[in-house]
VEXDREN-2710 file (C-alpha; in Angstrom, 1 decimal):
% VEXDREN-2710
k/r/px/py/pz
1/MET/23.0/-12.8/-15.7
2/LEU/26.5/-12.4/-14.4
3/THR/27.1/-9.4/-16.7
4/VAL/23.9/-7.7/-15.5
5/CYS/24.8/-8.3/-11.8
6/LEU/28.3/-6.9/-12.4
7/LEU/27.0/-3.8/-14.1
8/ILE/24.5/-3.2/-11.2
9/GLY/27.2/-3.8/-8.6
10/TRP/29.8/-1.6/-10.3
11/ASN/27.5/1.3/-11.3
12/TYR/25.4/1.5/-8.1
13/TRP/26.6/-0.5/-5.2
14/ALA/30.3/0.1/-5.4
15/PRO/29.9/3.9/-5.2
16/LEU/27.3/3.6/-2.5
17/PHE/29.4/1.2/-0.5
18/LEU/32.6/3.2/-0.7
19/TRP/31.5/6.8/-0.4
20/SER/27.9/7.3/0.8
21/THR/27.4/4.2/2.9
22/PRO/26.9/3.6/6.6
23/PHE/30.8/3.4/6.8
24/ALA/30.5/7.2/6.5
25/LEU/26.9/7.9/7.6
26/TYR/26.5/5.8/10.7
27/GLY/28.0/8.5/12.8
28/GLY/24.7/10.3/13.2
29/SER/21.9/9.6/15.7
30/SER/19.2/9.2/13.0
31/GLN/20.3/5.7/12.0
32/ASP/18.6/2.8/13.6
33/PHE/21.9/1.1/14.4
34/HIS/22.7/4.0/16.7
35/THR/19.7/2.9/18.8
36/PHE/21.0/-0.7/18.9
37/TYR/24.4/0.6/19.8
38/LEU/23.1/2.8/22.7
39/ALA/21.0/-0.1/23.9
40/GLY/24.1/-2.4/24.0
41/LYS/26.1/0.3/25.9
42/SER/23.2/0.8/28.3
43/TRP/23.1/-3.0/29.0
44/LEU/26.9/-3.1/29.5
45/SER/26.6/-0.3/32.1
46/HIS/23.7/-2.2/33.9
47/GLY/21.1/0.3/32.8
48/ASN/17.6/-0.2/31.3
49/PRO/17.9/0.1/27.5
50/TYR/14.1/0.5/27.3
51/ASN/13.9/3.4/29.7
52/VAL/16.6/6.1/30.0
53/ASN/16.3/9.2/32.2
54/GLY/12.7/8.3/33.1
55/GLY/11.4/8.0/29.5
56/PRO/11.0/5.3/27.0
57/THR/13.6/4.8/24.3
58/ALA/13.3/3.7/20.6
59/PHE/14.8/0.3/21.4
60/ILE/12.0/-2.3/21.2
61/TYR/13.9/-5.6/20.6
62/PRO/13.7/-8.6/23.0
63/PRO/16.2/-8.6/25.9
64/THR/17.9/-11.7/24.5
65/SER/19.3/-9.4/21.7
66/LEU/21.1/-7.2/24.2
67/PRO/24.3/-9.4/24.5
68/ILE/24.6/-9.2/20.7
69/PHE/24.3/-5.5/20.6
70/GLY/26.5/-5.3/23.7
71/LEU/29.4/-6.8/21.7
72/PHE/29.2/-3.9/19.3
73/GLY/29.1/-1.5/22.3
74/LEU/32.5/-2.6/23.3
75/VAL/34.1/-0.6/20.5
76/ASP/33.7/2.9/19.2
77/PHE/30.6/3.6/17.2
78/ARG/32.3/4.0/13.8
79/LEU/34.0/0.6/14.1
80/ALA/30.9/-1.0/15.5
81/SER/28.8/0.2/12.5
82/GLN/31.4/-1.3/10.1
83/LEU/31.4/-4.6/12.0
84/TRP/27.6/-4.6/12.0
85/ILE/27.5/-4.4/8.2
86/VAL/30.1/-7.1/7.8
87/THR/28.1/-9.3/10.2
88/TYR/24.7/-9.2/8.5
89/PHE/26.1/-9.3/5.0
90/SER/28.3/-12.3/5.9
91/LEU/25.5/-14.2/7.4
92/PHE/23.3/-13.5/4.4
93/VAL/26.0/-15.0/2.1
94/VAL/26.1/-18.0/4.3
95/ALA/22.3/-18.4/4.1
96/LEU/22.3/-17.9/0.4
97/VAL/25.0/-20.6/-0.2
98/ALA/23.6/-23.0/2.4
99/LEU/20.1/-22.9/0.8
100/GLY/21.7/-23.5/-2.6
101/LEU/23.3/-26.7/-1.3
102/THR/19.8/-28.1/-0.8
103/LEU/19.1/-27.9/-4.5
104/LYS/20.1/-29.9/-7.5
105/SER/23.0/-28.4/-9.6
106/ASP/20.8/-27.3/-12.6
107/ARG/18.3/-25.5/-10.4
108/ARG/21.0/-24.2/-8.1
109/ASN/22.5/-22.1/-10.9
110/VAL/19.1/-20.5/-11.6
111/TYR/18.5/-19.9/-7.8
112/VAL/21.9/-18.2/-7.3
113/SER/21.5/-16.0/-10.3
114/ILE/18.0/-14.8/-9.2
115/ALA/19.1/-14.4/-5.6
116/VAL/22.1/-12.2/-6.5
117/LEU/20.0/-10.1/-9.0
118/LEU/17.2/-9.6/-6.4
119/PHE/19.8/-8.7/-3.8
120/LEU/21.5/-6.1/-6.1
121/THR/18.2/-4.5/-7.1
122/SER/16.3/-4.6/-3.8
123/TYR/15.0/-1.2/-2.7
124/PRO/14.1/-2.5/0.7
125/LEU/17.7/-3.7/1.1
126/PHE/18.9/-0.2/0.1
127/ILE/16.8/1.4/2.9
128/MET/17.8/-1.2/5.4
129/PHE/21.4/-0.7/4.5
130/GLN/21.2/3.0/5.1
131/LEU/19.4/2.7/8.4
132/GLY/21.5/-0.2/9.7
133/GLN/18.4/-2.3/10.6
134/SER/18.6/-6.0/11.6
135/ASP/16.1/-7.5/9.2
136/LEU/18.7/-9.1/7.0
137/LEU/20.2/-10.8/10.0
138/VAL/16.9/-12.2/11.1
139/ALA/16.0/-13.3/7.6
140/SER/19.3/-15.2/7.4
141/PHE/18.7/-17.1/10.6
142/ALA/15.2/-18.0/9.3
143/ILE/16.6/-19.3/6.0
144/LEU/19.2/-21.3/8.0
145/SER/16.4/-22.9/9.9
146/LEU/14.8/-23.9/6.6
147/VAL/18.2/-25.3/5.4
148/CYS/18.7/-27.3/8.6
149/GLU/15.2/-28.7/8.4
150/ARG/15.8/-29.9/4.8
151/PHE/19.0/-31.6/5.9
152/LYS/17.0/-33.4/8.6
153/HIS/18.7/-31.5/11.4
154/ARG/15.4/-30.5/13.0
155/LEU/16.7/-29.6/16.5
156/THR/19.3/-27.2/14.9
157/SER/16.5/-25.8/12.7
158/ALA/14.4/-25.1/15.7
159/VAL/17.4/-23.4/17.4
160/MET/18.0/-21.2/14.3
161/LEU/14.3/-20.2/14.3
162/SER/14.5/-19.5/18.1
163/VAL/17.4/-17.2/17.6
164/ALA/15.6/-15.4/14.8
165/THR/12.5/-15.0/17.0
166/LEU/14.5/-13.8/20.0
167/LEU/16.2/-11.2/17.8
168/LYS/12.9/-10.0/16.3
169/GLY/9.6/-11.5/17.3
170/PRO/7.7/-11.9/14.0
171/ALA/9.9/-14.8/13.0
172/VAL/7.9/-17.0/15.3
173/LEU/5.1/-16.9/12.8
174/LEU/7.2/-19.1/10.5
175/LEU/6.0/-22.0/12.7
176/ILE/3.0/-22.0/10.5
177/TYR/5.2/-23.5/7.8
178/PHE/7.3/-25.7/10.0
179/VAL/4.5/-27.1/12.2
180/LEU/1.2/-26.8/10.4
181/PHE/2.1/-27.2/6.7
182/ARG/4.7/-29.9/7.4
183/LYS/2.5/-31.4/10.1
184/ASP/5.5/-31.7/12.4
185/PHE/4.2/-31.0/15.9
186/GLY/7.5/-32.3/17.3
187/TYR/9.1/-29.3/15.7
188/LEU/7.0/-27.0/18.0
189/ALA/8.2/-28.9/21.0
190/ARG/11.8/-28.5/19.9
191/PHE/11.3/-24.8/19.2
192/LEU/9.8/-24.1/22.6
193/ALA/12.5/-26.1/24.4
194/SER/15.3/-24.3/22.5
195/THR/13.7/-20.9/23.1
196/LEU/13.4/-21.5/26.8
197/LEU/16.9/-22.8/26.9
198/VAL/18.3/-19.7/25.1
199/VAL/16.3/-17.4/27.5
200/ALA/17.4/-19.4/30.5
201/VAL/21.1/-19.1/29.5
202/SER/20.7/-15.4/28.8
203/LEU/19.5/-14.9/32.4
204/PHE/23.1/-15.4/33.6
205/ILE/24.0/-12.0/32.0
206/VAL/20.6/-10.3/31.3
207/PRO/18.6/-9.3/34.4
208/ILE/15.2/-10.9/34.7
209/GLN/13.8/-7.4/35.4
210/LEU/14.5/-6.4/31.8
211/TYR/12.3/-9.3/30.6
212/TRP/9.5/-8.3/32.9
213/TYR/9.8/-4.6/31.8
214/TYR/9.8/-5.7/28.1
215/ALA/6.7/-8.0/28.6
216/VAL/4.7/-5.3/30.5
217/ASN/5.7/-2.1/28.8
218/VAL/7.1/-2.9/25.3
219/LEU/5.5/-6.0/24.0
220/PRO/1.9/-4.7/24.3
221/THR/2.8/-1.8/21.9
222/PHE/3.1/-4.3/19.0
223/SER/-0.7/-5.0/19.0
224/THR/-1.5/-1.8/17.1
225/SER/-0.3/-1.0/13.6
226/PHE/1.7/2.0/12.5
227/ALA/-0.5/4.6/10.9
228/LEU/2.2/5.5/8.4
229/ASP/2.0/6.0/4.6
230/SER/5.1/3.8/4.3
231/ASN/3.4/0.9/6.1
232/GLN/3.1/-1.7/3.3
233/SER/0.6/-4.0/5.1
234/ILE/-3.2/-4.5/5.3
235/THR/-3.1/-3.4/8.9
236/GLY/-1.4/-0.2/7.9
237/LEU/-4.3/0.6/5.6
238/VAL/-6.7/-0.1/8.4
239/SER/-4.8/2.2/10.7
240/LEU/-4.7/5.0/8.0
241/ALA/-8.5/4.6/7.8
242/LYS/-8.6/5.6/11.5
243/LEU/-9.5/2.1/12.6
244/THR/-6.4/1.4/14.6
245/GLN/-8.3/-0.3/17.4
246/ILE/-9.2/-3.2/15.2
247/THR/-5.8/-3.9/13.8
248/PRO/-5.0/-6.6/16.3
249/VAL/-8.2/-8.5/15.2
250/VAL/-7.2/-8.1/11.6
251/SER/-3.7/-9.5/12.2
252/VAL/-4.9/-12.4/14.3
253/ALA/-7.6/-13.3/11.8
254/GLY/-5.1/-13.2/8.9
255/PHE/-2.6/-15.5/10.6
256/VAL/-5.3/-17.9/11.8
257/LEU/-6.8/-18.2/8.3
258/PHE/-3.4/-18.8/6.8
259/GLY/-2.6/-21.4/9.4
260/ILE/-5.8/-23.3/8.6
261/PHE/-5.1/-23.0/4.9
262/ALA/-1.6/-24.3/5.3
263/TYR/-2.7/-27.3/7.3
264/TRP/-5.5/-28.2/5.0
265/ILE/-3.6/-27.9/1.7
266/SER/-0.6/-29.9/2.8
267/SER/-2.3/-33.2/2.3
268/ARG/-3.7/-32.5/-1.2
269/LYS/-2.5/-34.9/-3.9
270/TRP/-0.9/-32.3/-6.2
271/VAL/1.0/-30.9/-3.2
272/VAL/2.4/-34.3/-2.3
273/ASP/3.4/-35.0/-5.9
274/ARG/5.5/-31.8/-6.1
275/PRO/6.9/-31.4/-2.6
276/ALA/9.9/-29.2/-3.6
277/LEU/7.9/-26.5/-5.5
278/TYR/4.9/-26.5/-3.1
279/GLY/7.2/-26.5/0.0
280/ASP/9.1/-23.5/-1.4
281/GLY/5.9/-21.7/-2.3
282/MET/4.4/-22.2/1.2
283/PHE/7.6/-20.9/2.9
284/LEU/7.4/-17.8/0.6
285/MET/3.7/-17.4/1.3
286/ASN/4.4/-17.6/5.1
287/VAL/6.9/-14.8/4.8
288/LEU/4.5/-12.7/2.7
289/VAL/1.6/-13.2/5.1
290/VAL/3.8/-12.1/8.0
291/LEU/4.5/-8.9/6.1
292/LEU/0.9/-8.6/4.9
293/PHE/-0.7/-8.7/8.4
294/GLY/2.2/-7.5/10.5
295/PRO/1.7/-4.2/12.3
296/ARG/5.0/-2.6/11.3
297/SER/5.8/-3.8/7.7
298/THR/7.4/-0.6/6.5
299/VAL/9.9/-0.7/3.6
300/TYR/13.0/-2.3/4.9
301/PRO/11.3/-5.5/6.4
302/TYR/10.7/-6.6/2.8
303/VAL/14.3/-7.7/2.5
304/VAL/13.2/-11.0/4.0
305/VAL/11.6/-11.9/0.7
306/ILE/14.8/-12.0/-1.3
307/LEU/15.9/-15.6/-0.7
308/PRO/12.4/-17.2/-0.4
309/LEU/11.4/-15.4/-3.6
310/ALA/14.6/-16.6/-5.4
311/LEU/14.0/-20.1/-4.2
312/PHE/10.4/-20.2/-5.4
313/LEU/11.1/-18.6/-8.8
314/SER/14.0/-21.0/-9.5
315/GLY/11.6/-24.0/-8.8
316/LEU/8.9/-22.4/-11.0
317/LEU/11.3/-22.0/-13.9
318/MET/12.0/-25.7/-13.7
319/GLU/8.4/-26.5/-14.4
320/ARG/6.2/-26.2/-17.4
321/VAL/4.2/-23.2/-16.3
322/ARG/1.8/-21.1/-18.3
323/SER/3.2/-17.8/-19.6
324/ALA/0.4/-15.8/-17.9
325/TYR/1.4/-17.2/-14.5
326/LEU/5.0/-16.4/-15.1
327/VAL/4.1/-12.8/-16.0
328/ALA/2.0/-12.4/-12.8
329/ALA/4.9/-13.8/-10.7
330/GLY/7.3/-11.5/-12.5
331/VAL/5.1/-8.4/-11.9
332/GLY/4.8/-9.4/-8.2
333/THR/8.5/-9.8/-7.9
334/PHE/9.1/-6.4/-9.5
335/LEU/6.7/-4.6/-7.1
336/LEU/8.1/-6.4/-4.0
337/ASN/11.7/-5.4/-4.9
338/SER/11.1/-1.9/-6.3
339/THR/11.1/1.5/-4.7
340/ILE/7.7/2.5/-3.3
341/SER/8.2/6.2/-3.9
342/PRO/9.9/7.0/-7.2
343/ASP/10.0/10.7/-8.2
344/PHE/7.1/10.3/-10.6
345/LEU/4.8/8.3/-8.2
346/ASN/3.8/9.0/-4.7
347/TYR/3.4/5.8/-2.5
348/ARG/0.7/7.5/-0.5
349/THR/-1.5/7.0/-3.6
350/ILE/-0.3/3.6/-4.7
351/PRO/1.5/1.3/-2.1
352/LEU/3.6/-0.7/-4.5
353/GLY/5.0/-3.1/-1.9
354/LEU/1.6/-4.0/-0.6
355/ILE/0.2/-4.4/-4.1
356/GLY/3.2/-6.7/-5.0
357/ASN/2.6/-8.7/-1.8
358/VAL/-1.1/-9.2/-2.5
359/LEU/-0.5/-10.1/-6.1
360/MET/2.2/-12.7/-5.3
361/THR/0.1/-14.1/-2.5
362/ILE/-2.9/-14.5/-4.8
363/ALA/-0.6/-16.2/-7.4
364/LEU/0.6/-18.7/-4.7
365/ILE/-3.0/-19.4/-3.6
366/LEU/-3.9/-20.1/-7.2
367/LEU/-0.9/-22.5/-7.4
368/TYR/-2.4/-24.5/-4.5
369/VAL/-6.1/-24.5/-5.2
370/ARG/-6.1/-24.4/-9.0
371/PRO/-2.9/-26.1/-10.2
372/ASN/-4.4/-27.0/-13.6
373/SER/-4.6/-23.3/-14.4
374/VAL/-0.9/-22.8/-13.6
375/PHE/0.8/-25.8/-15.3
376/GLN/0.8/-26.4/-19.0
377/ARG/-0.7/-29.6/-20.2
378/ILE/1.8/-32.0/-21.8
379/ARG/0.5/-32.9/-25.2
380/LYS/0.8/-36.5/-26.2
381/VAL/2.1/-37.2/-29.7
END
């Protein structure tokens, strides 16, 4: 595994990182980080990052993110883009290592190997890296919330999830795992309290008018899905079918049904008997459902599956699982991590990311409702 990872890193990532990376390319205005940078500069100059020269901008992140982007706005754009890369990669490494510390040593080795391999081969990560998006940063905070919860630091966990949410809103839907599946309604109270505290503190430097503008003019735009061929979600298919007006209903229905399922299944005997595997599976399923019913699940948001997928697969390989199930999980992993538009296949015809998501979600549902079809029977001699 180490040899394979070194080959991938040396042959593909090293040239990309040194010669054709955002270190060289972030100077253009087409990269998403350029939007974050301009928003930070606008906030520093007491402007409205959501509306410049009487028109809306491409910046749609919550106002609580502005101080973070403002820090990068204090330096020139080239240096800021380099610091941005170092920031989200460093936090990802911290999240990867911290999550590994929650596992036993034998499983930890498998988890780290899978995580590094998925990281090096992730096409969504490749796209996110080129655009300079923030999804890896948000995913890392979400993983740290899981780590803190497993170490019984529930308040810190809630704070981490609050930060992830206030950076990019969809992270709030991970409350389905933390509150409904784990049946910890105190976690919801801690999450709300920490979120309000972070917002209250931010009001000392972020004008309240920006929160009002965001709530009235920006937040409502999230209710409809992107009608794009690259949207790898069910709501994206609905939008492409010219039914954009019902995408909010589809999203809400999907999240509600998943919440009911998570709450119901958490008390099943086989789930209680294998808390580690089923807990990992539910966290992964929560991430997949957010992407599946989210309005804007294009290519790069799929970077959020890297560590949850590595965590679940490492647990699966520790169990006596039927070969057919491992094959299904392997195919789902391949599709989730692969390019959706290779030269010989047009993603407008076959949305590979969406297919991988659906396949992995079905495999997880099967694990919860029909465990006997997943695990091998131990023969008595």
